[in-house]
Every structure is written in structure tokens, then in C-alpha cells.
PyMOL commands that place a pseudoatom at each C-alpha (Angstrom):
pseudoatom trace, name=CA, resn=MET, resi=1, chain=A, elem=C, hetatm=0, pos=[19.377, 11.021, 2.380]
pseudoatom trace, name=CA, resn=VAL, resi=2, chain=A, elem=C, hetatm=0, pos=[19.221, 10.982, -1.377]
pseudoatom trace, name=CA, resn=HIS, resi=3, chain=A, elem=C, hetatm=0, pos=[18.165, 14.206, -3.104]
pseudoatom trace, name=CA, resn=PHE, resi=4, chain=A, elem=C, hetatm=0, pos=[16.714, 14.164, -6.599]
pseudoatom trace, name=CA, resn=PRO, resi=5, chain=A, elem=C, hetatm=0, pos=[17.097, 17.048, -9.107]
pseudoatom trace, name=CA, resn=ALA, resi=6, chain=A, elem=C, hetatm=0, pos=[14.186, 19.492, -9.004]
pseudoatom trace, name=CA, resn=ASP, resi=7, chain=A, elem=C, hetatm=0, pos=[12.125, 17.917, -11.748]
pseudoatom trace, name=CA, resn=GLU, resi=8, chain=A, elem=C, hetatm=0, pos=[12.792, 14.294, -10.921]
pseudoatom trace, name=CA, resn=TYR, resi=9, chain=A, elem=C, hetatm=0, pos=[11.042, 11.909, -8.512]
pseudoatom trace, name=CA, resn=SER, resi=10, chain=A, elem=C, hetatm=0, pos=[11.928, 8.505, -7.291]
pseudoatom trace, name=CA, resn=ALA, resi=11, chain=A, elem=C, hetatm=0, pos=[10.117, 5.443, -8.685]
pseudoatom trace, name=CA, resn=TYR, resi=12, chain=A, elem=C, hetatm=0, pos=[8.790, 4.681, -5.211]
pseudoatom trace, name=CA, resn=THR, resi=13, chain=A, elem=C, hetatm=0, pos=[7.094, 8.033, -5.087]
pseudoatom trace, name=CA, resn=ALA, resi=14, chain=A, elem=C, hetatm=0, pos=[5.504, 7.506, -8.490]
pseudoatom trace, name=CA, resn=ALA, resi=15, chain=A, elem=C, hetatm=0, pos=[4.324, 4.032, -7.495]
pseudoatom trace, name=CA, resn=ALA, resi=16, chain=A, elem=C, hetatm=0, pos=[2.795, 5.271, -4.258]
pseudoatom trace, name=CA, resn=ILE, resi=17, chain=A, elem=C, hetatm=0, pos=[0.890, 7.966, -6.086]
pseudoatom trace, name=CA, resn=ILE, resi=18, chain=A, elem=C, hetatm=0, pos=[-0.444, 5.375, -8.642]
pseudoatom trace, name=CA, resn=MET, resi=19, chain=A, elem=C, hetatm=0, pos=[-1.456, 2.918, -5.835]
pseudoatom trace, name=CA, resn=ALA, resi=20, chain=A, elem=C, hetatm=0, pos=[-3.165, 5.670, -3.760]
pseudoatom trace, name=CA, resn=ALA, resi=21, chain=A, elem=C, hetatm=0, pos=[-5.094, 6.842, -6.823]
pseudoatom trace, name=CA, resn=ASP, resi=22, chain=A, elem=C, hetatm=0, pos=[-6.229, 3.308, -7.585]
pseudoatom trace, name=CA, resn=ALA, resi=23, chain=A, elem=C, hetatm=0, pos=[-7.328, 2.749, -4.020]
pseudoatom trace, name=CA, resn=ILE, resi=24, chain=A, elem=C, hetatm=0, pos=[-9.344, 5.910, -3.975]
pseudoatom trace, name=CA, resn=SER, resi=25, chain=A, elem=C, hetatm=0, pos=[-10.998, 5.376, -7.424]
pseudoatom trace, name=CA, resn=GLY, resi=26, chain=A, elem=C, hetatm=0, pos=[-11.405, 1.618, -7.146]
pseudoatom trace, name=CA, resn=GLY, resi=27, chain=A, elem=C, hetatm=0, pos=[-10.286, 1.360, -10.734]
pseudoatom trace, name=CA, resn=SER, resi=28, chain=A, elem=C, hetatm=0, pos=[-8.732, -2.136, -10.519]
pseudoatom trace, name=CA, resn=PRO, resi=29, chain=A, elem=C, hetatm=0, pos=[-9.170, -5.327, -8.561]
pseudoatom trace, name=CA, resn=ALA, resi=30, chain=A, elem=C, hetatm=0, pos=[-6.020, -4.410, -6.655]
pseudoatom trace, name=CA, resn=ALA, resi=31, chain=A, elem=C, hetatm=0, pos=[-7.677, -1.233, -5.278]
pseudoatom trace, name=CA, resn=SER, resi=32, chain=A, elem=C, hetatm=0, pos=[-9.147, -3.319, -2.381]
pseudoatom trace, name=CA, resn=LEU, resi=33, chain=A, elem=C, hetatm=0, pos=[-5.705, -4.320, -1.252]
pseudoatom trace, name=CA, resn=PHE, resi=34, chain=A, elem=C, hetatm=0, pos=[-5.426, -1.201, 0.972]
pseudoatom trace, name=CA, resn=THR, resi=35, chain=A, elem=C, hetatm=0, pos=[-9.076, -0.386, 1.532]
pseudoatom trace, name=CA, resn=LYS, resi=36, chain=A, elem=C, hetatm=0, pos=[-10.922, -3.687, 2.229]
pseudoatom trace, name=CA, resn=PRO, resi=37, chain=A, elem=C, hetatm=0, pos=[-10.539, -5.199, 5.721]
pseudoatom trace, name=CA, resn=MET, resi=38, chain=A, elem=C, hetatm=0, pos=[-9.305, -8.714, 5.505]
pseudoatom trace, name=CA, resn=ALA, resi=39, chain=A, elem=C, hetatm=0, pos=[-9.718, -11.616, 7.883]
pseudoatom trace, name=CA, resn=ARG, resi=40, chain=A, elem=C, hetatm=0, pos=[-6.491, -12.459, 9.639]
pseudoatom trace, name=CA, resn=ARG, resi=41, chain=A, elem=C, hetatm=0, pos=[-5.067, -15.824, 8.625]
pseudoatom trace, name=CA, resn=ASN, resi=42, chain=A, elem=C, hetatm=0, pos=[-4.338, -18.137, 11.605]
pseudoatom trace, name=CA, resn=ALA, resi=43, chain=A, elem=C, hetatm=0, pos=[-6.492, -15.841, 13.872]
pseudoatom trace, name=CA, resn=HIS, resi=44, chain=A, elem=C, hetatm=0, pos=[-7.437, -18.913, 15.826]
pseudoatom trace, name=CA, resn=LEU, resi=45, chain=A, elem=C, hetatm=0, pos=[-3.834, -19.477, 17.015]
pseudoatom trace, name=CA, resn=GLN, resi=46, chain=A, elem=C, hetatm=0, pos=[-2.867, -18.202, 20.463]
pseudoatom trace, name=CA, resn=VAL, resi=47, chain=A, elem=C, hetatm=0, pos=[0.367, -16.331, 20.111]
pseudoatom trace, name=CA, resn=PRO, resi=48, chain=A, elem=C, hetatm=0, pos=[2.026, -15.110, 23.308]
pseudoatom trace, name=CA, resn=ALA, resi=49, chain=A, elem=C, hetatm=0, pos=[2.752, -11.393, 23.549]
pseudoatom trace, name=CA, resn=LEU, resi=50, chain=A, elem=C, hetatm=0, pos=[6.407, -10.358, 23.327]
for i in range(1, 50): cmd.bond("trace and resi %d" % i, "trace and resi %d" % (i + 1))
show_as sticks, trace
zoom trace
């Protein structure tokens, strides 16, 4: 596991915080990426269970 110095955060953590804030506030068109249910593509296809 990688540990960062006390006052530093990874870019992934910063990006996750920005995306979460956007999803909660609805501030951009990308906000619906995680909050709006989407129809499954190819839902009509019958796929056997594994």
C-alpha cells in the first residue's frame, strides 16, 4: 500500500471528491452520470448466466 505524506492526497482521491460534489450539486451535465438511471444497452439480448 502506498502512503502519502500527511498533507498530500492522491489525484484519485481529489478526483473522487470533485465527482461526488458534482453529482450531489448537479452542477454540470456530467452530474447525471452517477445519479440518473440509464437503460441498459442490448437489454433485449438473452445472455446465459455464468
